[in-house]
gemmi code that builds the backbone of each chain (N, CA, C; Angstrom):
import gemmi

chains = {
    "A": [
        ("UNK", (105.946, 126.929, 88.679), (105.165, 126.290, 89.204), (103.895, 126.546, 88.735)),
        ("UNK", (102.977, 125.516, 88.018), (101.867, 126.208, 87.475), (100.738, 125.357, 88.709)),
        ("UNK", (99.639, 126.206, 88.394), (98.730, 125.592, 89.630), (98.488, 123.992, 89.578)),
        ("UNK", (98.439, 123.262, 88.128), (98.098, 121.709, 88.307), (99.299, 121.116, 88.951)),
        ("UNK", (100.613, 121.625, 88.763), (101.642, 121.436, 89.328), (101.449, 121.587, 91.110)),
        ("UNK", (101.145, 122.471, 91.647), (100.760, 122.418, 93.000), (99.739, 121.837, 93.434)),
        ("UNK", (98.582, 122.004, 93.022), (97.456, 121.044, 93.347), (97.669, 119.512, 93.205)),
        ("UNK", (98.372, 118.803, 92.251), (99.058, 117.497, 92.382), (100.042, 117.645, 93.577)),
        ("UNK", (100.720, 118.440, 93.808), (101.592, 118.051, 95.075), (100.839, 117.908, 96.528)),
        ("UNK", (99.777, 118.875, 96.456), (98.548, 118.885, 97.524), (97.951, 117.351, 97.897)),
        ("UNK", (97.130, 117.048, 96.618), (96.581, 115.663, 96.662), (97.573, 114.662, 96.705)),
        ("UNK", (98.870, 114.620, 96.148), (99.532, 113.890, 96.880), (100.101, 113.581, 98.643)),
        ("UNK", (99.797, 114.639, 98.984), (100.066, 114.899, 100.278), (99.202, 114.648, 100.932)),
        ("UNK", (97.855, 114.750, 100.708), (96.840, 114.553, 101.516), (96.776, 112.869, 101.304)),
        ("UNK", (97.119, 112.299, 100.053), (96.829, 110.984, 100.183), (97.978, 110.195, 100.961)),
        ("UNK", (99.294, 110.338, 100.827), (100.508, 109.855, 101.494), (100.410, 109.978, 102.665)),
        ("UNK", (100.191, 111.219, 102.933), (100.053, 111.493, 104.595), (98.790, 110.704, 105.539)),
        ("UNK", (97.628, 110.960, 104.530), (96.642, 110.027, 105.792), (96.964, 108.342, 105.551)),
        ("UNK", (97.310, 107.472, 104.183), (97.810, 106.615, 104.782), (99.025, 106.214, 105.415)),
        ("UNK", (99.861, 107.088, 105.938), (100.680, 106.994, 106.302), (100.244, 107.373, 108.092)),
        ("UNK", (99.390, 107.903, 108.040), (98.384, 108.141, 109.589), (97.715, 106.444, 109.815)),
        ("UNK", (97.166, 106.060, 108.654), (96.389, 104.815, 109.212), (97.532, 103.604, 109.047)),
        ("UNK", (98.805, 103.669, 108.962), (99.385, 102.957, 109.395), (100.000, 103.090, 110.561)),
        ("UNK", (100.113, 104.568, 110.746), (100.533, 104.428, 112.413), (99.777, 104.277, 113.477)),
        ("UNK", (98.578, 105.140, 113.288), (97.602, 104.443, 114.603), (97.387, 103.458, 114.542)),
        ("UNK", (96.717, 103.292, 115.852), (96.345, 102.037, 116.724), (94.965, 101.631, 116.893)),
        ("UNK", (94.393, 103.175, 116.855), (92.802, 103.235, 116.797), (92.067, 102.814, 115.438)),
        ("UNK", (91.579, 102.141, 115.417), (90.710, 101.350, 114.239), (90.213, 102.612, 113.656)),
        ("UNK", (89.434, 103.501, 114.331), (88.637, 104.506, 113.976), (89.264, 105.714, 113.176)),
        ("UNK", (89.956, 105.930, 113.721), (91.062, 107.037, 113.015), (91.774, 106.350, 112.090)),
        ("UNK", (91.657, 104.963, 111.806), (92.213, 104.550, 110.525), (91.029, 104.588, 109.594)),
        ("UNK", (89.918, 104.348, 110.034), (88.798, 104.446, 108.768), (88.785, 105.607, 108.252)),
        ("UNK", (88.963, 107.274, 109.496), (88.665, 108.482, 109.367), (89.984, 108.467, 108.163)),
        ("UNK", (90.957, 108.280, 108.605), (92.182, 108.846, 107.366), (92.089, 107.451, 106.195)),
        ("UNK", (91.254, 106.862, 106.093), (91.471, 106.328, 104.861), (90.001, 106.850, 104.040)),
        ("UNK", (89.455, 107.328, 104.780), (88.400, 108.678, 104.214), (89.388, 109.714, 103.434)),
        ("UNK", (89.852, 109.752, 104.114), (90.963, 111.112, 103.234), (91.739, 110.622, 102.260)),
        ("UNK", (92.058, 109.350, 102.650), (92.953, 108.813, 101.341), (92.148, 108.323, 100.008)),
        ("UNK", (91.061, 108.541, 100.169), (90.219, 108.169, 99.262), (89.766, 109.458, 98.190)),
        ("UNK", (89.559, 110.420, 99.220), (89.211, 111.600, 98.856), (90.485, 112.271, 97.990)),
        ("UNK", (91.528, 112.157, 98.651), (92.543, 112.537, 97.545), (92.826, 111.578, 96.132)),
        ("UNK", (92.720, 110.360, 96.508), (92.519, 109.696, 95.354), (92.043, 109.906, 94.285)),
        ("UNK", (90.747, 110.361, 94.376), (89.761, 110.321, 93.502), (90.177, 111.852, 92.984)),
        ("UNK", (90.706, 112.840, 93.793), (91.444, 113.886, 93.292), (92.404, 113.823, 92.182)),
        ("UNK", (92.941, 112.811, 92.527), (94.381, 112.601, 91.583), (93.893, 112.037, 90.406)),
        ("UNK", (92.787, 111.455, 90.476), (92.272, 110.697, 89.356), (91.528, 111.886, 88.035)),
        ("UNK", (91.194, 112.621, 88.951), (90.532, 114.044, 88.386), (91.998, 114.752, 87.449)),
        ("UNK", (92.880, 114.830, 88.440), (94.324, 115.240, 87.659), (94.631, 114.131, 86.265)),
        ("UNK", (94.387, 113.022, 86.401), (94.600, 112.073, 85.143), (93.432, 112.053, 84.395)),
        ("UNK", (92.680, 112.817, 84.203), (91.548, 113.279, 83.076), (91.092, 111.881, 83.069)),
        ("UNK", (90.729, 111.390, 84.042), (89.668, 110.006, 84.594), (88.598, 110.412, 85.444)),
        ("UNK", (87.540, 111.260, 84.775), (86.550, 111.827, 85.594), (85.519, 111.031, 85.746)),
        ("UNK", (85.185, 110.042, 85.108), (84.486, 109.273, 85.415), (84.821, 108.091, 86.681)),
        ("UNK", (86.015, 107.905, 86.141), (86.544, 107.187, 87.548), (86.703, 107.883, 88.955)),
        ("UNK", (86.802, 109.175, 88.993), (86.998, 109.878, 90.085), (85.534, 109.644, 90.608)),
        ("UNK", (84.340, 110.271, 89.747), (83.199, 110.189, 90.541), (82.493, 108.587, 90.758)),
        ("UNK", (83.301, 107.541, 90.233), (82.428, 106.067, 90.830), (83.119, 106.083, 91.755)),
        ("UNK", (84.692, 106.031, 92.192), (85.569, 105.963, 92.884), (84.902, 106.390, 94.442)),
        ("UNK", (84.508, 107.789, 94.574), (84.139, 108.528, 95.275), (82.445, 108.059, 95.760)),
        ("UNK", (81.781, 107.736, 95.283), (80.590, 106.744, 95.409), (80.731, 105.825, 95.677)),
        ("UNK", (81.647, 104.729, 95.377), (81.726, 103.228, 95.545), (82.295, 103.292, 96.889)),
        ("UNK", (83.644, 104.148, 96.970), (84.623, 103.867, 98.389), (83.758, 104.627, 99.234)),
        ("UNK", (83.817, 105.838, 99.643), (83.571, 106.547, 100.518), (81.661, 106.347, 100.607)),
        ("UNK", (80.894, 106.172, 100.039), (79.398, 105.572, 99.812), (79.665, 104.375, 100.600)),
        ("UNK", (80.246, 103.309, 99.796), (79.934, 101.770, 100.165), (81.024, 101.161, 100.818)),
        ("UNK", (82.208, 100.828, 100.728), (83.718, 99.993, 101.056), (83.236, 100.614, 102.831)),
        ("UNK", (83.406, 102.144, 102.964), (83.883, 102.701, 104.121), (82.889, 102.473, 104.960)),
        ("UNK", (81.371, 102.504, 104.653), (80.228, 102.207, 105.645), (80.439, 100.582, 106.262)),
        ("UNK", (80.798, 100.154, 105.119), (80.507, 98.536, 105.379), (82.193, 98.620, 106.191)),
        ("UNK", (82.820, 99.050, 106.235), (83.979, 98.837, 107.084), (83.554, 99.487, 108.780)),
        ("UNK", (82.829, 100.717, 108.740), (82.178, 101.147, 109.864), (81.474, 99.728, 110.583)),
        ("UNK", (80.251, 99.465, 109.534), (79.948, 98.218, 110.462), (80.473, 97.330, 110.724)),
        ("UNK", (81.730, 96.806, 110.082), (82.753, 95.614, 110.700), (83.141, 96.106, 112.140)),
        ("UNK", (83.514, 97.218, 111.738), (84.006, 97.477, 113.647), (83.338, 97.423, 114.337)),
        ("UNK", (82.278, 98.199, 114.018), (81.073, 97.782, 115.085), (80.440, 96.822, 115.563)),
        ("UNK", (80.214, 95.343, 114.492), (80.050, 94.514, 115.014), (81.199, 93.541, 115.620)),
        ("UNK", (82.063, 93.699, 115.318), (83.098, 92.976, 116.018), (84.325, 93.843, 116.983)),
        ("UNK", (83.707, 94.540, 117.451), (83.952, 95.377, 118.668), (84.264, 94.963, 119.771)),
        ("UNK", (85.412, 94.746, 120.469), (85.618, 93.806, 121.632), (86.425, 94.581, 122.762)),
        ("UNK", (85.261, 94.704, 123.851), (85.794, 95.422, 124.847), (86.586, 94.672, 125.809)),
        ("UNK", (88.377, 94.309, 125.416), (88.860, 93.253, 126.161), (89.735, 94.038, 127.168)),
        ("UNK", (89.707, 95.112, 127.147), (90.755, 96.078, 128.024), (89.941, 96.014, 129.437)),
        ("UNK", (88.622, 96.046, 129.574), (88.277, 95.979, 131.040), (87.330, 97.618, 131.448)),
        ("UNK", (88.282, 98.648, 131.022), (87.439, 99.843, 131.125), (86.484, 100.408, 130.638)),
        ("UNK", (85.194, 100.545, 130.849), (83.895, 100.175, 130.114), (83.324, 101.791, 129.962)),
        ("UNK", (84.197, 102.698, 130.495), (83.748, 104.360, 130.096), (83.879, 104.829, 128.683)),
        ("UNK", (84.923, 104.281, 128.022), (85.107, 105.058, 127.017), (85.411, 103.888, 126.149)),
        ("UNK", (85.243, 104.120, 124.468), (85.288, 103.710, 123.785), (86.736, 103.151, 123.411)),
        ("UNK", (86.802, 101.852, 123.581), (88.106, 101.291, 123.265), (88.345, 100.782, 122.030)),
        ("UNK", (88.679, 101.510, 121.320), (88.851, 100.701, 119.809), (90.976, 100.549, 119.626)),
        ("UNK", (91.338, 100.663, 120.429), (92.633, 99.900, 120.129), (93.209, 98.897, 119.919)),
        ("UNK", (93.973, 98.722, 118.895), (94.245, 97.150, 118.560), (95.520, 97.043, 118.568)),
        ("UNK", (95.607, 95.929, 118.931), (97.516, 95.313, 119.061), (97.997, 95.270, 117.661)),
        ("UNK", (99.479, 95.298, 118.047), (100.028, 95.297, 116.738), (101.444, 94.269, 117.218)),
        ("UNK", (101.849, 93.568, 116.025), (103.473, 92.479, 116.132), (104.393, 93.603, 116.140)),
        ("UNK", (105.406, 93.129, 115.794), (106.429, 94.006, 116.221), (106.878, 95.112, 114.598)),
        ("UNK", (107.552, 96.421, 114.792), (107.576, 96.855, 113.721), (108.673, 96.866, 113.055)),
        ("UNK", (109.528, 96.207, 113.223), (110.702, 96.075, 112.419), (110.961, 94.951, 111.400)),
        ("UNK", (110.464, 94.043, 111.451), (109.670, 93.316, 109.962), (108.830, 94.057, 108.975)),
        ("UNK", (108.169, 94.232, 109.152), (107.262, 95.263, 108.021), (107.981, 96.287, 107.962)),
        ("UNK", (108.472, 97.147, 108.726), (109.034, 98.171, 108.081), (110.309, 97.995, 107.129)),
        ("UNK", (110.787, 96.803, 107.240), (111.921, 95.996, 106.696), (111.655, 95.649, 105.122)),
        ("UNK", (110.562, 94.818, 105.379), (109.745, 94.518, 103.867), (109.160, 95.690, 103.018)),
        ("UNK", (108.531, 96.604, 103.831), (107.686, 97.523, 103.083), (108.700, 98.489, 102.085)),
        ("UNK", (110.344, 98.657, 103.259), (111.278, 99.555, 102.389), (111.766, 98.605, 101.255)),
        ("UNK", (111.553, 97.560, 101.527), (112.376, 96.480, 100.290), (111.579, 96.677, 98.985)),
        ("UNK", (110.232, 96.182, 99.276), (109.288, 96.381, 98.287), (109.755, 97.677, 97.669)),
        ("UNK", (109.589, 99.007, 98.496), (109.409, 100.364, 97.785), (110.840, 100.832, 96.697)),
        ("UNK", (112.055, 99.907, 97.398), (113.142, 100.785, 96.697), (113.182, 99.773, 95.146)),
        ("UNK", (112.923, 98.463, 95.860), (112.655, 97.984, 94.177), (111.865, 98.344, 93.463)),
        ("UNK", (110.802, 98.494, 93.425), (109.501, 99.123, 92.745), (110.461, 100.543, 92.085)),
        ("UNK", (111.027, 101.347, 92.963), (112.076, 102.961, 92.580), (112.747, 102.296, 91.405)),
        ("UNK", (113.725, 100.970, 91.821), (114.359, 100.729, 91.024), (114.086, 100.668, 89.691)),
        ("UNK", (112.848, 99.864, 89.569), (112.336, 99.432, 88.327), (112.098, 100.276, 87.426)),
        ("UNK", (110.925, 101.298, 87.942), (110.546, 102.326, 87.502), (111.634, 103.509, 86.783)),
        ("UNK", (112.637, 103.199, 87.565), (113.617, 104.339, 86.965), (114.287, 103.942, 85.857)),
        ("UNK", (114.369, 102.578, 85.917), (114.980, 101.905, 84.542), (114.299, 101.715, 83.508)),
        ("UNK", (112.566, 102.410, 83.130), (112.266, 101.886, 82.724), (112.179, 103.204, 81.164)),
        ("UNK", (111.781, 102.972, 80.138), (111.811, 103.684, 78.991), (110.566, 104.305, 78.780)),
        ("UNK", (110.301, 105.462, 79.331), (109.073, 106.067, 78.644), (108.965, 106.962, 77.568)),
        ("UNK", (109.704, 106.480, 76.586), (109.423, 107.422, 75.406), (108.229, 107.412, 74.533)),
        ("UNK", (108.035, 108.113, 73.782), (106.974, 107.859, 72.805), (105.619, 108.545, 73.490)),
        ("UNK", (105.661, 109.311, 74.555), (104.208, 109.483, 75.165), (103.251, 110.410, 74.530)),
        ("UNK", (101.926, 110.300, 74.357), (101.498, 111.103, 73.526), (100.683, 112.398, 74.592)),
        ("UNK", (100.101, 113.296, 73.409), (99.297, 114.490, 74.505), (98.125, 113.754, 74.626)),
        ("UNK", (97.816, 114.214, 76.166), (96.789, 113.740, 76.356), (95.981, 114.386, 76.204)),
        ("UNK", (94.236, 113.825, 75.985), (93.141, 114.698, 75.352), (92.408, 114.990, 76.946)),
        ("UNK", (92.261, 116.650, 77.063), (91.587, 116.656, 78.488), (90.116, 116.739, 78.507)),
        ("UNK", (89.526, 116.029, 77.556), (87.927, 116.473, 77.391), (87.530, 115.184, 78.206)),
        ("UNK", (86.258, 115.383, 78.573), (85.635, 114.237, 79.728), (85.125, 112.969, 78.947)),
        ("UNK", (85.783, 111.969, 79.739), (85.841, 110.639, 78.908), (84.199, 109.964, 79.282)),
        ("UNK", (83.258, 110.384, 79.517), (82.277, 109.749, 79.618), (81.556, 108.817, 78.879)),
        ("UNK", (81.180, 109.960, 77.143), (80.563, 108.869, 76.464), (81.498, 108.069, 75.795)),
        ("UNK", (82.713, 108.271, 76.271), (83.763, 107.117, 75.266), (83.561, 105.672, 76.244)),
        ("UNK", (83.407, 105.750, 77.386), (83.364, 104.585, 78.509), (82.218, 104.158, 78.238)),
        ("UNK", (81.261, 104.629, 78.142), (79.905, 104.316, 78.319), (79.605, 103.411, 76.988)),
        ("UNK", (80.537, 103.956, 75.982), (80.193, 103.300, 74.410), (80.944, 102.083, 74.529)),
        ("UNK", (82.212, 102.432, 75.113), (83.070, 101.305, 74.746), (82.640, 99.975, 75.705)),
        ("UNK", (81.782, 100.285, 77.015), (81.566, 99.036, 77.856), (80.459, 98.454, 77.294)),
        ("UNK", (79.693, 99.146, 76.090), (78.606, 98.615, 75.706), (78.861, 97.671, 74.324)),
        ("UNK", (79.787, 98.150, 73.784), (80.669, 97.510, 72.537), (81.479, 96.689, 72.841)),
        ("UNK", (82.674, 97.453, 72.823), (84.122, 96.643, 72.542), (84.157, 95.533, 73.767)),
        ("UNK", (83.951, 96.304, 75.315), (84.072, 95.166, 76.219), (82.312, 94.466, 76.907)),
        ("UNK", (81.899, 94.553, 76.048), (80.337, 94.084, 76.561), (80.607, 92.788, 77.442)),
        ("UNK", (81.240, 91.816, 76.878), (81.181, 90.545, 77.460), (82.223, 90.655, 78.745)),
        ("UNK", (83.086, 91.434, 79.027), (83.418, 91.617, 80.562), (82.649, 91.838, 81.718)),
        ("UNK", (81.851, 93.235, 81.142), (80.972, 94.336, 81.615), (79.936, 93.142, 81.993)),
        ("UNK", (79.013, 92.206, 81.215), (78.322, 91.225, 81.814), (78.793, 90.110, 82.587)),
        ("UNK", (80.360, 89.837, 82.574), (80.665, 88.806, 83.426), (80.838, 89.407, 84.531)),
        ("UNK", (81.523, 90.640, 84.857), (81.623, 91.543, 85.868), (80.289, 91.646, 86.785)),
        ("UNK", (79.192, 92.176, 86.066), (77.644, 91.923, 86.378), (77.594, 90.705, 87.343)),
        ("UNK", (77.534, 89.411, 86.445), (77.413, 88.025, 87.491), (77.993, 88.008, 88.466)),
        ("UNK", (79.607, 88.341, 88.218), (80.352, 88.145, 89.342), (80.065, 88.948, 90.406)),
        ("UNK", (79.588, 89.767, 90.078), (78.778, 91.156, 91.670), (77.790, 90.198, 92.097)),
        ("UNK", (76.910, 89.791, 91.295), (75.297, 89.314, 91.715), (76.020, 87.955, 92.594)),
        ("UNK", (77.058, 87.261, 92.070), (77.672, 85.783, 92.799), (78.109, 86.566, 94.427)),
        ("UNK", (78.864, 87.325, 94.141), (79.658, 87.698, 95.466), (78.457, 88.541, 96.459)),
        ("UNK", (77.590, 89.160, 95.870), (76.671, 89.392, 96.827), (75.963, 88.562, 97.669)),
        ("UNK", (75.375, 87.691, 96.819), (74.570, 86.438, 97.425), (75.207, 85.309, 98.420)),
        ("UNK", (76.782, 85.251, 97.613), (77.811, 84.656, 98.261), (78.242, 84.978, 99.857)),
        ("UNK", (77.923, 86.514, 100.175), (78.475, 87.346, 101.291), (77.481, 87.324, 101.899)),
        ("UNK", (76.189, 87.387, 101.600), (75.235, 87.134, 102.463), (75.235, 85.696, 103.014)),
        ("UNK", (75.124, 84.535, 102.297), (74.964, 83.622, 102.649), (76.257, 83.093, 104.107)),
        ("UNK", (77.463, 84.170, 103.574), (78.637, 83.482, 104.985), (77.938, 84.217, 105.977)),
        ("UNK", (77.492, 85.540, 105.694), (77.145, 86.316, 107.145), (75.936, 85.796, 107.742)),
        ("UNK", (75.157, 85.090, 107.372), (73.921, 84.523, 107.910), (74.578, 83.183, 109.029)),
        ("UNK", (73.535, 83.182, 110.168), (73.891, 82.060, 111.121), (73.123, 81.599, 111.137)),
        ("UNK", (74.817, 80.332, 111.008), (74.999, 79.103, 110.827), (75.271, 78.482, 112.284)),
        ("UNK", (73.804, 77.406, 112.313), (73.511, 76.821, 113.680), (74.227, 75.211, 113.485)),
    ],
    "B": [
        ("UNK", (101.290, 97.317, 106.658), (99.826, 97.651, 107.178), (99.055, 95.684, 107.236)),
        ("UNK", (99.741, 95.198, 105.981), (99.509, 93.370, 105.948), (99.880, 92.989, 107.377)),
        ("UNK", (101.337, 93.290, 107.469), (102.292, 92.417, 108.759), (102.431, 93.374, 110.053)),
        ("UNK", (101.886, 94.495, 109.939), (102.028, 95.026, 110.977), (100.850, 94.696, 112.153)),
        ("UNK", (99.561, 94.928, 111.121), (98.656, 94.746, 112.023), (98.127, 93.679, 112.428)),
        ("UNK", (97.840, 93.640, 113.767), (96.555, 92.335, 113.925), (95.422, 91.975, 113.956)),
        ("UNK", (94.806, 93.534, 113.735), (93.372, 93.329, 113.735), (92.777, 92.733, 112.056)),
        ("UNK", (91.793, 92.197, 112.220), (91.561, 91.466, 110.725), (91.072, 92.874, 110.231)),
        ("UNK", (90.354, 93.640, 110.541), (89.979, 94.927, 109.397), (90.729, 95.505, 109.228)),
        ("UNK", (91.629, 95.973, 110.187), (92.958, 96.745, 109.743), (93.709, 95.917, 108.095)),
        ("UNK", (93.610, 94.506, 108.446), (94.390, 93.975, 107.261), (93.441, 94.118, 105.950)),
        ("UNK", (92.406, 94.164, 106.602), (91.441, 94.265, 105.400), (91.700, 95.795, 104.429)),
        ("UNK", (91.814, 96.904, 105.210), (92.471, 98.190, 104.871), (93.328, 98.346, 103.929)),
        ("UNK", (94.709, 97.738, 104.833), (95.759, 97.625, 103.881), (95.755, 96.889, 102.833)),
        ("UNK", (94.628, 95.913, 102.427), (95.075, 95.189, 101.018), (93.872, 96.203, 100.106)),
        ("UNK", (92.473, 96.936, 100.637), (92.155, 97.486, 100.141), (93.289, 98.929, 99.651)),
        ("UNK", (93.812, 99.427, 100.207), (94.915, 100.495, 100.341), (95.745, 99.974, 98.886)),
        ("UNK", (96.525, 98.610, 99.161), (97.144, 98.488, 98.346), (96.414, 98.482, 96.928)),
        ("UNK", (95.615, 98.249, 96.294), (94.322, 97.615, 95.231), (94.701, 98.630, 94.698)),
        ("UNK", (93.949, 99.708, 95.743), (93.654, 101.373, 95.123), (94.835, 101.956, 94.482)),
        ("UNK", (96.148, 101.465, 95.306), (97.414, 102.181, 94.435), (97.825, 101.392, 93.220)),
        ("UNK", (97.279, 99.956, 92.886), (97.839, 99.671, 91.748), (96.853, 100.095, 90.617)),
        ("UNK", (95.224, 100.623, 91.136), (94.458, 100.806, 90.390), (94.509, 102.320, 89.609)),
        ("UNK", (95.555, 103.183, 90.910), (95.879, 104.526, 90.333), (96.942, 104.464, 89.232)),
        ("UNK", (97.791, 103.341, 89.494), (99.114, 103.222, 88.446), (98.395, 102.931, 87.139)),
        ("UNK", (96.879, 102.124, 86.929), (96.559, 101.784, 85.709), (96.175, 103.307, 85.146)),
        ("UNK", (95.131, 104.087, 86.092), (94.596, 105.136, 85.128), (95.391, 106.578, 84.878)),
        ("UNK", (96.694, 106.274, 85.678), (97.923, 107.072, 85.719), (98.210, 107.329, 84.075)),
        ("UNK", (98.718, 105.670, 83.592), (99.508, 105.274, 82.772), (98.306, 105.392, 81.511)),
        ("UNK", (97.124, 105.206, 81.643), (96.215, 105.533, 80.910), (96.348, 106.468, 80.114)),
        ("UNK", (96.913, 107.803, 80.824), (96.777, 108.994, 80.709), (97.331, 109.453, 79.570)),
        ("UNK", (98.022, 108.947, 78.850), (99.144, 109.416, 77.940), (98.907, 107.665, 76.878)),
        ("UNK", (97.347, 107.408, 76.909), (97.179, 106.165, 76.132), (96.161, 106.598, 75.245)),
        ("UNK", (96.032, 106.600, 74.029), (94.786, 107.167, 73.085), (93.674, 106.325, 73.109)),
        ("UNK", (93.781, 104.917, 73.688), (93.010, 104.046, 73.491), (91.995, 103.673, 74.703)),
        ("UNK", (93.128, 104.316, 75.545), (92.075, 104.187, 77.129), (92.157, 103.111, 77.746)),
        ("UNK", (92.828, 101.534, 77.463), (92.602, 101.013, 78.211), (92.788, 100.298, 79.831)),
        ("UNK", (93.915, 101.200, 80.243), (93.969, 101.145, 81.220), (92.481, 101.989, 82.299)),
        ("UNK", (92.183, 102.810, 81.714), (90.883, 103.556, 82.050), (89.748, 102.246, 82.704)),
        ("UNK", (89.773, 101.674, 81.262), (88.632, 100.552, 81.520), (89.235, 99.150, 82.570)),
        ("UNK", (90.317, 99.273, 82.196), (90.586, 97.748, 83.075), (90.528, 98.284, 84.623)),
        ("UNK", (90.713, 100.024, 85.104), (90.472, 100.272, 86.589), (89.269, 100.248, 86.480)),
        ("UNK", (88.130, 100.381, 85.830), (86.458, 100.089, 86.153), (86.302, 99.049, 86.628)),
        ("UNK", (86.962, 97.805, 85.817), (86.790, 96.549, 86.256), (87.312, 96.317, 87.536)),
        ("UNK", (88.573, 97.058, 87.942), (89.500, 96.177, 89.170), (88.730, 96.900, 90.201)),
        ("UNK", (87.711, 98.134, 89.985), (87.026, 98.761, 91.138), (86.006, 97.813, 91.398)),
        ("UNK", (85.243, 97.137, 90.304), (83.895, 96.588, 90.910), (84.651, 94.949, 91.182)),
        ("UNK", (85.729, 94.270, 91.065), (86.225, 93.274, 91.790), (86.448, 93.500, 93.255)),
        ("UNK", (87.296, 94.565, 93.423), (87.726, 95.170, 94.951), (86.629, 95.622, 95.649)),
        ("UNK", (85.659, 95.821, 95.662), (84.370, 95.629, 96.081), (84.029, 95.034, 96.218)),
        ("UNK", (83.799, 93.654, 95.661), (83.336, 92.197, 95.758), (83.979, 91.429, 96.862)),
        ("UNK", (85.567, 91.747, 96.597), (86.446, 91.129, 97.476), (85.953, 91.454, 98.722)),
        ("UNK", (85.670, 92.966, 99.248), (85.919, 93.731, 100.620), (84.252, 92.866, 101.208)),
        ("UNK", (83.193, 92.917, 100.356), (81.953, 92.504, 101.040), (82.098, 91.222, 101.682)),
        ("UNK", (82.444, 89.649, 100.517), (82.639, 88.436, 100.893), (84.152, 88.737, 102.204)),
        ("UNK", (85.287, 89.137, 102.435), (85.898, 89.505, 103.530), (85.286, 89.940, 104.795)),
        ("UNK", (84.386, 91.017, 104.481), (84.206, 91.591, 105.757), (82.888, 90.184, 106.379)),
        ("UNK", (82.041, 89.526, 105.506), (81.564, 88.528, 105.593), (81.858, 87.690, 106.404)),
        ("UNK", (83.145, 86.961, 105.969), (84.442, 86.258, 106.550), (84.690, 86.379, 107.951)),
        ("UNK", (84.988, 87.760, 108.242), (85.709, 88.669, 109.557), (84.470, 88.235, 110.157)),
        ("UNK", (82.940, 88.781, 110.299), (82.177, 88.866, 111.006), (81.769, 87.265, 111.581)),
        ("UNK", (81.444, 86.619, 110.581), (81.743, 84.795, 110.671), (82.736, 84.554, 111.746)),
        ("UNK", (84.166, 85.045, 111.921), (85.203, 84.246, 112.577), (84.974, 85.429, 113.789)),
        ("UNK", (84.185, 86.069, 113.870), (84.027, 86.921, 115.221), (83.287, 86.019, 115.979)),
        ("UNK", (81.938, 85.513, 115.339), (81.086, 84.698, 115.993), (81.808, 83.559, 116.352)),
        ("UNK", (82.727, 83.054, 115.367), (83.071, 81.489, 116.229), (84.417, 81.972, 117.093)),
        ("UNK", (84.651, 82.882, 117.264), (86.179, 83.001, 118.385), (85.842, 83.955, 119.128)),
        ("UNK", (84.948, 84.476, 119.177), (84.753, 85.934, 119.963), (85.939, 86.893, 119.986)),
        ("UNK", (86.691, 86.905, 118.923), (87.860, 87.913, 118.771), (88.384, 87.589, 117.218)),
        ("UNK", (88.825, 88.863, 116.542), (89.648, 88.428, 115.302), (90.959, 89.249, 115.602)),
        ("UNK", (91.493, 88.683, 116.461), (93.003, 88.704, 116.128), (93.795, 87.767, 115.626)),
        ("UNK", (94.329, 88.276, 115.042), (95.109, 87.392, 113.784), (96.414, 86.310, 114.678)),
        ("UNK", (96.825, 87.070, 115.738), (97.691, 86.114, 116.404), (97.243, 85.296, 117.277)),
        ("UNK", (96.541, 85.432, 117.477), (95.639, 84.334, 118.352), (94.742, 83.259, 117.777)),
        ("UNK", (94.779, 83.102, 116.414), (93.850, 81.754, 115.775), (94.941, 81.067, 115.606)),
        ("UNK", (94.314, 79.769, 116.122), (95.126, 78.540, 116.458), (94.231, 77.642, 115.147)),
        ("UNK", (95.499, 76.511, 114.696), (94.733, 75.486, 114.330), (94.420, 74.635, 115.067)),
        ("UNK", (93.507, 73.301, 114.653), (93.228, 72.396, 115.208), (93.893, 71.320, 115.469)),
        ("UNK", (94.973, 70.932, 114.719), (95.841, 69.803, 114.852), (96.921, 69.703, 116.263)),
    ],
}
model = gemmi.Model(1)
for chain_id, residues in chains.items():
    chain = gemmi.Chain(chain_id)
    for i, (resn, *xyz) in enumerate(residues, 1):
        res = gemmi.Residue()
        res.name, res.seqid = resn, gemmi.SeqId(i, " ")
        for name, pos in zip(("N", "CA", "C"), xyz):
            atom = gemmi.Atom()
            atom.name, atom.element = name, gemmi.Element(name[0])
            atom.pos, atom.b_iso = gemmi.Position(*pos), 0.0
            res.add_atom(atom)
        chain.add_residue(res)
    model.add_chain(chain)
structure = gemmi.Structure()
structure.add_model(model)
structure.setup_entities()
């Protein structure tokens, strides 16, 4: 058992465990905390896949941006419907658990079946160096057109979301 | 998570989780690829996911202003 394998198993445990906690809990703040742990584990898995650029940008964007957005959303849409004013009541409702478990298991078994039939021959040796300069150069040469397009898309989405979220009288 | 939860923000977190799972697949299979196409596609997927999250949370907040709740089982159509 190499240290690489051990750290991979630990990161998989963190990621899948907190994803399951996120699925199981009914308190939405606990789910946000579990999502934070999931994102940390995912960043570690990106590091193990030799994608350090992706790990750092994933940490910055998800932990610094999306999670804060979700927390703002939770606070802005907090509904104190249960009546007791003394405690923070962030417990949400659920539908029945039978159908979601069945559908999720069916998709999981199908994916495992398809991946087990795959033929992964001819894999090459991965190069363990940093991919930062490679990503920078190829984003500005070979992938310059999608890079600009994604910038315009980001601008449109930000302007559109501020327009949607404003008060319409 | 998409089907189980009835809070709209929970559903959004589930969508985000599935997007990240697909992205992890891209990155993991690009590890054995010398041209690293999966890594670059993963970066673009990250940006698109952030855009989706911003717009969806704006929609959730606007729905909360309209209906005073975001319980997906209680939205009714008007006809």
